[in-house]
N, C-alpha and C positions, 0 to 999 in steps of 0.2 A: 511628032518628029522634032520640034523645037526643044521640047522638054528633054528628050533623049540626048540631043546634042549638048544641052546645058549640063546635064548630069555627067556626060563623058568629059567635058571640059573641066569640071570640078575635080573629077577623079584624076585626070592628068596633072592638074596643078598640085593637088595634095600629094601625089606620088613623087613629083619633082621636089617638093618641099621636104618630104620625108628623107629622101636620099641626100639632100643638101645638109640637113641637120645631122644625119648619121655620119657623114664624112667629117663634120666639125667635131663631133663627140669622139670619133676614133682618133682624130689628130690630137685632141687634148689628152686622151688616155695615153697615147704613145709618148707625148712630150713629158707628161708627169712620170711615166715609167722610166724614161731615160734619166731624169733628174734624180729619182729616188734610188735607182740601182746603178752603182758605179760600174764602169766598163771593165770587163775582165781582161787583165793584161795577157792572159793566155791566148786570146783571140787576135792579138795585134802583133805584127812582125817586130822583132827586136833587132836593133842594130848595135854592133859592138865596135868600140874604139880600141886601138892596140894598146892603149894605156889601161885597159881592163875596166872601162866603164861602159855602160849601155844606155840606149835611148829608145823610148817608146813614143811614137807620134800619136797623139790623141786626135779624135775627130775635130776638136776645137783648134787643132794645129799647135797647141802647147805640147811640150815634150816632157815626159817623166824620165828622170835620170837616176841611175844607181850604179852599183859595182857588181862585178861577176863573182862566181863561186871561188875562182882562183884567188882573188883579192882577199876575201874574208878568211880563207884558210892561210893565206900568206901572213897576214897580220895577227891572226888569232882572236880570242874572245875580246871584244872591244869594251874598254873601260869607259871611254868617253869619246865624243865626237864634236869637233868644232865645225859649225855650220856657217854658211855665208849669210850676209844680210839680204833680206828681201829687197828687191830693187837694184841690187848690185849687178854689174855687167861683167860677164866672163867671156873669154875667147876660147875657142876650141883648143884643148891641150893645156889650158891653165888650171891651176889648183882650184877645186871647188869646195873642198872640205878637208879636214884632217882627222884621221882615226887614230886613237891612242890605245896601246896595249902595253901595260907596264912601262918600261923605259923606252919603248920603241914606238915610232909613229910612221904612218903612211898616208899620203895625200892623194886621193883619187882625183882624176882630172875631168874636166868638162868634155863630153864627146862632141858637143856642138857649141857654137857661139850664140850668146843671147842674154836676156835679162832674167834674173831669178824672180819668179813670181810667188813661190811658196817653198817652204822647207818642211820636211816631214816632222810633224809635231811629236810623233811617237818616239823619235830618237833622243829627245832631251831626257826623258825618263827611262828609256830602254834602248840605249845605243846598240846593245847586242842583238836587236831585231835585224841588223844587217847580217849577223852571223846566221841567225835562225831562218831568215827568209830574204836573201840578197836580191832575188829577182821579183819579189812581190811586196810584202809588207815593209821590207827594209829599204825601200827606195829613199833617195836622199833629197832631191830637189825637183821642183817642177819649173820649167823655164819657157820663156817665149823666144823662139829661135830667130836669129837675125838673117840667116841665109840657109834655110833648111834644105832646099832642093840641091844646092851645090855641095854642101858639106856631107849630106847623106851618101853621096857617091863615093866618098873616101872611107866609109865605114864598112864593116863586115856583117854579113847576115847569112842565115840558112846554113847550108852544107859548108860553105866557105868558112863561116865563123866556127862551126863545129870542128873542122879540120885544124884550124888555127889553134883552138884551145887544146886539142890533142897534142899538137906540136909543142906548145908551151909546157904542157905537163911532161912530155918526154924530155924536153930540154932541162927541166928542173931535176928530173931523176938522173940525167947524165951529169949535171953539175955536182951532185952529191956522190956519184959513183967513185969508188965501189961501195961506199958506205950508205946505201939507199935506205937501210933500216930506219934511221931517224925520221924520214919523211914519208915512209910507206906503211900503211896499215894492212892488216890481213885482208885479203880480197883485192888489193891493188889500188885502193883509194889513198889520196894524200891525207896526212895527219891534219888535225884541226888547227894547229898553231905552229907553222913553220918557224916563226920568229923565236919560239921557245927553244929550238934545238940548235941555234947558232949564237955565237957571241957578237959583240958590237961590230967588230971588224968584218966578220962574215956577213952580217946584216947589211952593211954598207955595200959590200960586193954584190950581194943578191939584188939590192935595189938597183944598182947600176946595170946589172945583167938583165933583169926582167922588167924594170920600169924605165930605165935609161933616162932620157931627158924629160920624161913625163913626171918625175918626182924629185923634190929637193929635200924633203923631210925624212930623216932616218932615225935619229935618237932624240930623246927629250933630255935636255941639259939639266 
């Protein structure tokens, strides 16, 4: 009887130890997997600023920031991009970079207030990544937000953001009416470089109309 109780106690202790070790191993595997595999931005809700920039909140609470499809079509194929210094502080609505196409420039604004902790290293060698993948590989900066919860309330998301973008597109077509041909491709999508179909004066008017107080850069002198 004593021997049976002793054996039972040993079995219970070994079983408990086994499950404890299994949990530690599983936790380590998950941690390593998270660090090795970057989070897909497709699974995180995207917030849009009316200045045509977007923000993705990461699990670390850092925010990845870029520009929308309208912006990259508005400026055209980007020749170069001026990026902010890591460690610099920007306020919501302030210029965070400058994109240059030919003689024209456009400065996307920060959708949130915070400190720049990283700039996209890809953009130095390939600034047109913003054109090719504005919502993914063409992100511009990663920042540590100063007042995330409060400022997110003023941004657009989901269906509201979709409807706003549709309204902006309709507004652009109305601006060019009745000569919508220069900005409309077959199939109804916008041309790849709106800046190429307007002169310097029209470009300034377009900036005032669609970026308003969000942008001060129009032409390269």
